[in-house]
N, C-alpha and C positions, 0 to 999 in steps of 0.2 A: 196457687200457695195448697189450699182444702182440697184442689179437684189431684194434684202432685201425691196428695199424702193418705186420698181415698185411695189410688190407684197402689200406691207400696202397702199400704195394709192390705189388700186383696190381694196381691202377690205371697204376701208374707204367710197368710192364711192356707191359701192353696199350697203353695211348694210344703204346711204344715200339716197339713189333712194330704197332701201325697206321703210326706214322709211314716205317716200312722201309719198310713196304710198297708206298705211295703212293710214297717216295720211286720207290722201284727198277719201279712203273707208269709214275710218271714219266721214268724212265731210259731201261726202256726203251721207251715211248712215240716220245721222241726224237731216238730214235738210228735209225727205221723209217724 
């Protein structure tokens, strides 16, 4: 059970990280 939660947490962090990077990339592109 704990292992599954750890995997889900890591997956969520990865998705949030990717979303943040793509968001910053979009903002940087628009501000140019």
